[in-house]
C-alpha positions in Angstrom: 8.2 -27.8 -25.0 10.0 -26.9 -28.2 12.8 -24.4 -27.9 13.7 -21.7 -30.4 17.2 -23.1 -30.7 15.7 -26.4 -31.8 13.6 -24.7 -34.5 16.6 -22.6 -35.7 19.7 -24.7 -35.2 21.7 -22.2 -37.3 20.5 -19.2 -35.4 18.0 -16.7 -36.7 17.9 -13.1 -37.9 15.8 -11.2 -35.3 14.7 -7.6 -34.9 14.9 -5.3 -31.9 11.7 -3.3 -31.5 12.6 -1.1 -28.5 13.5 2.5 -28.2 17.1 2.3 -26.9 19.2 0.4 -29.4 22.6 1.3 -27.9 21.6 0.1 -24.4 20.3 -3.1 -26.0 23.5 -3.7 -27.9 25.6 -3.1 -24.7 23.4 -5.4 -22.7 23.6 -8.2 -25.2 27.4 -7.9 -25.3 27.7 -7.8 -21.5 25.2 -10.5 -20.7 25.5 -13.0 -23.5 29.1 -12.4 -24.7 28.6 -11.8 -28.4 28.4 -8.7 -30.4 25.2 -8.3 -32.5 27.0 -5.6 -34.5 27.7 -2.0 -34.4 24.9 0.5 -34.0 25.2 1.6 -37.6 25.1 -2.0 -39.0 22.1 -3.0 -36.9 20.3 0.2 -37.6 21.0 -0.3 -41.4 19.5 -3.7 -41.1 16.3 -2.1 -39.6 17.4 -3.0 -36.1 18.0 -6.6 -37.0 20.9 -8.9 -36.3 21.8 -12.6 -36.4 21.3 -14.3 -33.1 23.3 -17.5 -32.4 21.1 -20.5 -31.6 22.4 -20.9 -28.1 21.0 -17.4 -27.2 17.7 -17.5 -29.1 15.6 -18.7 -26.1 17.1 -16.1 -23.7 16.9 -13.2 -26.1 14.0 -13.9 -28.5 11.9 -16.3 -26.6 12.0 -14.9 -23.1 10.0 -11.8 -23.3 12.7 -9.8 -21.6 13.5 -7.8 -24.7 11.1 -6.2 -27.2 11.8 -8.4 -30.2 10.0 -9.0 -33.5 10.5 -11.5 -36.2 
């Protein structure tokens, strides 16, 4: 099975499509140890951020978070 990190070895710009952006940003920082950006910067990018390749499968490909492309 192909993994997202194999398809996007440089990472990928992905979009959060949920209703609680602040809680999502806090959870990503706490669970995955990287900062997807400030609330303002992510909101300015229409709730999008660059996701490092090592976290793509857990964040984008897992179905745990409401993500779009």
